[in-house]
N, C-alpha and C positions, 0 to 999 in steps of 0.2 A: 304584918309587919311590926306592930306595936310591941308584941311578946318576943321579938327576936333580939338576941344578944349579938352586938357585932363586935369586930375586932376593936374599933375606935372607942367602945365602952370601956375596954380594960387598958388600952395603951394610947399615948398620943404618938401619932404616926408621921413620920417625916421622910420624904424621898431624896435621893441623891442620884443625879444623872450619872455621876463617876466619883471615884474617890479623888481624882485629880481636881474636879471642879469644886468639891467640898473643901480640899485643901487651900484652893484660890479663896474661897469664902472666908475660911478662918484666917487666912493671912491679912485680910482687908481689915483696917481699923475700924472700930465701932463709930456710928454717926449718932450723936445725941439729938440732932434736929428732928422736928415733926411736921416740917413744912410740906403740904400736901399739893399735888397737881392732879387734876382730873381730865380724863378724856371720855367723852360720853355720846354714844348714839350717833357715830359719823354718818349713818346712812339713813337716819331719821325714821326708822321703822320699828324700833323696839318700844313696846308700850310702857314699860315700868322702869327702864334704865334711868330717865331723867329724874324720877321720884327717888330712886336710890341714891343718885349723885347729888341731888339737892339737899338729902338728908345729910350726907357726908360733907358737904360744903359747909353746912351750918355747924356741924360738929367740929371741925377742923379750922373753921374761920378761913376759907379758902377765898382768895379775891377773884373777881370775875376774870381777870387776865390769866389766872392759873386753872380756869375751867374751859376746856375746849369743847364746844358744844355743836353738833351737827357738822355742817360742811365746813366750819371753821377749824374743825380737827384735820388739818392738812398733815402731810408727812413733815413738811418744814417746820410748822408750829409744834408738832409732837416731839421732834429732835430738840427744839429749843426748851420746851417744857421739861423734858426728861433730864436736861442738864442743870436745870434750876432747882429741883425739888428733891425732898429726901423720901417722900412716899409718893407712888405713882399709882393711881387707882385708874385702869384702863377698862372701860366697859362698853364694848361694841363688838361687832362680828369679826371673827378670825376663821381661818380655813387651813387645816393642815394638809400636806402633800405627803403622803407616806411613801411614794415611789420616789419623789425628788424633794427631800426634806428641806432643803436650802430654799425652795419655792414656797413653803408654807408662809402665810402671810397675815398680818393685821389689816383689816379694811378700814380705810380712813376717807376722809372727806374728799379727796382729790386723786385717790389711787390706793396703793398698798405699800406697806412696809414689810419686806421680806426677811425670813431668817438669815438669808444670805448678806442682806444689807446690815442687819443688826449685829452680825459677827465681824464687821469691818472696823477699822481704827476709828473712824469718824464717828461711831456711835458709842463710844466709850463714855460710861456715866458713873464716874468715881464717887460721887456724893449721894448715889442712890442707895438709900438702906433697904427699902422693900417695894415689891410690885405686887398688886392684886390685879390679875388679868381675868376679869369677869367677863370673859368671851369664850366662844365656842372652840373647843378642840385645841386650846393652847398648848397642852402637855400630851396631846395624842402622838404616837409615833410607832413605826413597826421596824424592828431591828433584828439582826441575827444575834445569835449568843454572845459573840465577841464584840458586838458593837457598843460603843457609848450611846445613851439616849440623845438623839438629836431632835429638839422640838424648839418652838418659840420660847418657852419657859427656860431651856437651857440657854438660848440665846441672850436672855436678859442677865442670867447668872454670869455668863462669860463677859457680857458687857459692863459688869460693875455691880450688880444688885447683890445684896447680902442674902435675900430671901425672895422667893417668887410663890404665890398662892395662884394657882392655875387650874384649868379644867381639862378633863379627859374625854368628854364626849360633849355633844350638842346640848346645852343645859337650857332648862326653863328659865325665862327672863324674870318671871315673878319670883319663883323660889331663889334665884340668884340675888335678886334685889334684897330680899329679906335676909339672906344669909350674909350678904356683905355688910350690912347694917349691924347684924349680930356680932359679926367678927370685930369690927371696929369698936363696938361698944367694949368688947373683951379686951381689946388692945389699950383702949383708954383708961380701963380699970387696972391695967398692970399685968395682964396676961402675956405670955410669950406668943409667938405667932402660931406655933403648933398648937398650944393650949388654947388660943382664941378660935382657932378654926374647929378643933375638936368640940368645944362647948357650943360654937355657933351651930354646928351640924347636929348635935344632940337637941339644942333648943329647937330648931326648925323641924326637926322630925316628930318631936313631942308636943309642937304647937296645935292645940286643939281648934275645932271649927269655931267654937265660942270664943276663944281667946283671939283668934283672927278677925272675928266680926267685931269684937269690942275694942280692939287696939289698932286695927289697920284697915278694915275695909272701906270705912267712910272716907279716909283720906285717899286711899288708892282709887276709889270710885270717883271722887271729884278730880283726881289728877288725870284719870282716864277720859273723863268727859271733855276737859280742856284739850287733851291731845287729840281726841277725835273731832273736836271742833276745828282746831288748827289744820288737821288733815284734810278735813272736808273743803276748808277754804283754799288749801293749796291744790286739792283736785279740781275745784271750780276754776281757780286761776289758770291751771294747765289746759283746762277745756277751752277757756276764753282765748287764750294765746294759740290754740291750735297746736300745741305741742304733745303729740300722740305718746311719745316715749315717756314723757313726764306724766301724762295722764294715766297711762297704764300702771306706772309705778304707784301713784297715789291711790288709784282704784284698789290695788292689792293691799295697801296699808290701811285704808279705811276698813276693808273687809276684815282684816287681821285684828284691828282694834275693836271691832264690834263683837268679834268671837270672844276676845278676853273680857268685854264688858259682860256677856252672859255668864262666863265662867266665874267672874268676881261674885256674882249673884248666888251661884250655886256652892262655892267653897265653904261657906259657914255651915252648910249642912252636913258636910263630911266629919266623922269623930276627929280624924288626924289627916287633913288634907295633904300634907307633905311627907307622910311617913314612908312612902315608897323610896328606895335607895336612888332611884332616877333623880330626885329632886335634890339631894344633898350629897351623895357619895362620889359625885364626879370632881369635886374640889379637893386638891391635894396641895400640900405644903413642902416646898423644896429649899435646900440650902440651910442657912443658919436657923435654929430653933427660935 
């Protein structure tokens, strides 16, 4: 993969669901504000999302009340936050529904936010400049040739966002965390959205195992050990309470985190651990550049 030239090496790529939606985006006034809100790991089972979001919170000085974590990321609090901020970083599970696209959903702490809800007047977000949806399948859709693309990313653009970075398949949590950090570093340095995504993808795929070990492995390992400790405590608590459903949930999460711990140990041995397009090519930029 390292010797392959990709389209994004030569061009900055930006997608549009339709010319009409792009026209809507162009008609909206520019928003100078940089106030960020973060929605993270609503189901509490993503190993590296909180590392990603902690880094961004420090980068943008995000106050605690604008960082919705775990079960606090309810549908109501998500709605309130999206009305208040200029940049919304949404890092959690999502599920597309290609047969009934209006049922596509963002999975939150107390249920789901569907595309159908996002397209209603109550979800207008006129002050939202950009959305980074670091979640699975946010831009995945199946359409006929004559159809407009109908996805969760489209929903954010229709609701008022000027730009959306979204995903086309079930993305890797660790690679997504690194890419999001690279993207926002680019934005803070003055890059446009499409340029920041392009350069972030190039940086991720060219990241060597040694660079990963030198710059990220220790912090990620410490973070994961803390997550694993918390998950084991939650597992034990569920066992003590006799809550079988909750116990089954935390057994799966602990197993998942332990697999990722072994993976972290091996990544530094790879020449380019994230070179495969699976890790970086799923992210696309839509709307304004």
